[in-house]
N, C-alpha and C positions, 0 to 999 in steps of 0.2 A: 436290623440295620440295611440301610439301602446299600447296592454295590456300586462301585465307583470303577470307572474306566479312563484311560489317558486318551485326551483327543489332542489334536495338533489344529490350531487356525493360523493363518497368513492374514497379516493387516499391512496395509500400505499407507503410510504417513500422508496427509494429503499435502502437505509441504515441500515433500521431497519424492520425486516420481521414481527415484531409485532405492529409495529406503523402504526395504522389505523387513518386516518384523514377524519371527515366526514364533507363537507361543505355543507351549506345551502346560496343559493343565489337566486335572483331574475332576470331571464332571460325574454327577450321580446318573444312573441309568434310570429310563423314565419307569415307572413302577406301575403304570396302569396303562392297559392297551388305547385308552382314548386319548393319550398324548401320542401323536406321531413322533417319529424319529427326526423328522424335519424340524418340528417346533422345538423339539428337545436341544438340537443341534444350534438353531438359532439363538435361544435364549442363552445357552452357554457362550457363544461368542459375544453376542451383546454385553453380557456382563463381564467378560473379559475387556472389553473396549474401554467400558466403564472405569474400569481400575486402571488403564493406562491414562485416559484423560485426568482423570483424579491425581494421579502421580506426577503428571506434567505441570497441573496446576499449582501444585505445593513448591515448585522449584523456586529458590531465593531469587528474587529482583534485584540485578545490578545495581549497586549506588556507589557514586565516586564522591567521596568527600573532599572539600577544597579548603578546611578549616586552617590545615598547617602548610605553610610554603618555607620552604628551604631557602636560606640566604646564600646557599654555594652554588653559584650558577652563573653563567653569564649567557649573553646572545650570541645566535649564531653568525651575525654579521658584525665585523670587525674592522673589515677595510672597504675601502673604495678605491678602485683601479679605473685609471682614464686612459683612453687610446684616442689615435686617430686611425680612421678607416683605409686610407691610403688609394682612396677612389671616390668617384661622384657618387650621389644619393642613390641612383638604380642600382649601380654595381655594390655599393654598400649594402642595400637592402638584400640584393639576391644572396650575396655571400652568407649574411647573418640570418637568414631566414630558411633557406632553401639546403635540401641534402647535398652532400659533397663527399669527396674522397677525403678530405679533412674537415670535417664539419666544425664550424665555430658559431658563438652568439654571443650576445650581451643582453642585459636587462634593459638597458634604452640605448636608443639611437636617436641625435639631435643633427637635423640638416642645415646646411648653411645657406646664406644669401646667394643668388645670382648663379644657382645651378642650374643648367638648364634641362637636366634628367628629374628635377623636382617638379611635381604637379603645378601647373599654371594656375593662377590666381588661387593658391593655396598658402596661408599664413603660415610661417613656420612653427613647428609644434616639436613637443617631446614625444617620440614614439616609444611606447613600452614593448618590447618583443618576448620579453621573459618574466614570469612574475618573480618578485622579490624572495619568495620563501622558496623557489625552486632555485637550481642550479645551472646557470650559464656557463659556456664552453669560451672562457676569454682569456685566463690566466696563465694556463698550460703549466709546464713544470717551474714552478714560482717558489720563492721564500720570501718571508718578512718577519721579523721578530723570530718567535719559538715556532711559527707555522709554515708547513708546506703544502702545494697544492692549494693555491688561494682560491680556487674556483670554489672549495667548500666552505669558504669564510667571507667572502666579498659580494660586492655589487658591481658590476663591469658597467661602464658609460662608453659608447664609440661616438667620437665627433667626427661627422662627414668633413675630410680635409684630405687633400689629395698630395700632401707631402709624402715621401718614400725615401727608404734606404736600401740600398742593394749591394751584395757583392759581385763586382763585375770585373771581368779579366781587362788587364792593360798591359801596355808595353814594358811600363817600368816596374812591373812585379809588385804594385803597391796593394799591400793586402787589408787595408781600410776600406770600409764601404763607402760607396758613394751616395749622396744624401742629397735631396732636395726638399727643402722648408720652406712652408708657407705660413703667411699669418692667420690666425683665427679670425672668423668673423665677428664682430661686435654683438650683433643680434643673437647670432649662436650661443655667445659666451654667457650673456643675461639669461638666456634659458637655462643655460647649465647652472648659474649662481642660483637660480630659482629652485632648480632640481634638487641640488646638494643641500641647500638649507632645508627642505622638506626631508630630506633622508637623514640628515644629522640628527632633526628634532626628534626621528622616531627610533634612531639607534644610537644611544649614548656611548656605545663603547669605541665608536670611531673617534679617535681622539686625533688633534692635528697631525700627528706624524703618521696617522694611518690613511690619509688622504694620498694617493700614490701615482705615480705613473707605470705604464706597463714596464718601462725599463728599468723602472727602480727593483722590480721583483724578477724580471728575467734580463739581467745587464748583458750577458753574453750575446743573445740572440736578437732583442728587441731594443728599439729606439723611441718608439712613441711615448707620450704625445710630442716629444721633439724639444728641440732648444728653443721655440719661439712659443711655447706654450707659456701664459701670464701667471705663473705660480705666485709671483709676489703681488698682484693684481688681486688674485683670489685670497690670499692670506690678509690682505687690506679690509677684506669682506668678513673675517672672521672665520675663513674656511682654509685648513690646510697649515703647515708649518711655515715660517720665514725666521730668519734671524734678526735681531738687533744691530744696526750698523754700529753703533757704537762700542758694543762688545767687540764685534767683528775687527774694529779698527784698532781696540786696545791689544788684541791678540797679534794683528798684523804688524803693530810699531813696535811691541816689545819683545816679541820671541827672539832668543838669542840665535837658535838655529831650529831647522826643520826637525821634527821626531823621526825616529826610523820608521821603516815600512810596516814592521809587527805593530808598533804602536796606532799608526793610522789605521792599520786593518781592523785592530781592536776597537778603536773609535767609531768606524765605520759600522761595526757588528753591535756595538751598543746603540747606536741610534736606530737600528733595525735592518741593516744590509745583510743578506744571507752570505756574508764572503768569508772563506776559509782563513784563518791566520797562519799564514805560511811562512813570514817572515821573508819571503821573496817578491819583488816587483814583477811579480808574472804575469800572464794573461788575463787572468782572473781579477787580478789586482788593478790592472789597468782598464778593465771593464767596468769595474765597481766605481772606479775613480770617476769615470767618463760619465756613469749614469747619474752620480753626484752632482758632477759639474751640469749635466744638461738639466739638472732640476734647480740647483742652486747659484751655480757660477755659469751661466751660458755663454759670457763674453770669454771663457776662457777652456775651450773643449780640447784637452790636451791628454787626458788622461793621467796626467803627471802630478805629483804631490806637490804642488808650488805652494808659495806662501798663503795667496789668497783662498784657494781651496782649503789648507788647514785651517786658517783663521776663521773659515767661514764655517766648519765642521765642528770646531771647539765652541763657536757662539751658539751653535744649534744646540750641543749636549748642554750646556751651561743654562739654556734656556728651558729645555724640556725633560733632559735627566741631571738635573744638578745634584741630586742626591747620590746616583749611582756614581757620576762623576767623582764627587768628593772620596767616596770608599774606596775608589780603585787608584792606589799610588802610582801606578804606572802610566796613567792617563794625567798626571798633573803637569803642567807645563808652566814654564816661567812668564806669567804674566800679570803684572801688578796690578793694584786697584786702579780704577778710572781717573782719580785725582794724581795719579804719578804721570801720566800722560802729558808731552808736552807736544805743542804742534809747531813750535819755531822753527 
């Protein structure tokens, strides 16, 4: 029987310059003087390498099967959030694309006509700044429905518009912000309409009540896109929510009294607002009512629960959340059927 001796071989994998494989194996000693030690060593090392290569070739190939698909899922994108930039084209582009102390971004930026900082002789276009599958930094500390941090769940669209709101000191110690609001450019709005239709076609989870303004989801700190944004016009083109005037009128004419503030807070929460039901007409309650009014009652920006605001809120609930409204007795108001209304 031939004698055996343990030998050691160091092998470097060609695909990994740092991957060193050290082999220990038993190889037969040469039996005749005609076989040199070098030949014996070379043959032994070659045999070990062949064993390694053979083992690698037998590894199973990864196959991913798509035959079975779960119905228990939804899309990442559930909301659209609209903003104004509070600056001209150049200022807006810089803020949304360059690093800064508080970096922000959006998926899309739409310029407006007659902006001297926009490139001359360039038609208005929709500019995509962040891919839709990526997370843009536009929503901040936000809430809607059961979701918070809406950057994770939304597409953000910035409209170049020089409207602004700021808390400024004044001699009367007025704590409200000073706001300057401007109309939106019709050409810009047409681009927005085309973009929204495209997004909604690809994202069926974005229902009408999930097309939102920044102030809807961050009402205490944000006011954009402001009271001049044409939500009703957008809804007339099938995008976003709006109430039926006849239903609103029915509530406005027939309510015997305003509901208490806790009931109004519950109604806002059912619609989607991230309000806390405190039962107090506190700072957050005023902020949420003001955000609701900017969106649906822009002619009455008071932050107070007046009759028109309540009538619009319940008309929206009846239109978009009728089942949930019927199931919650605390939200039932005395609004008779439409044929009971008299206009005399």
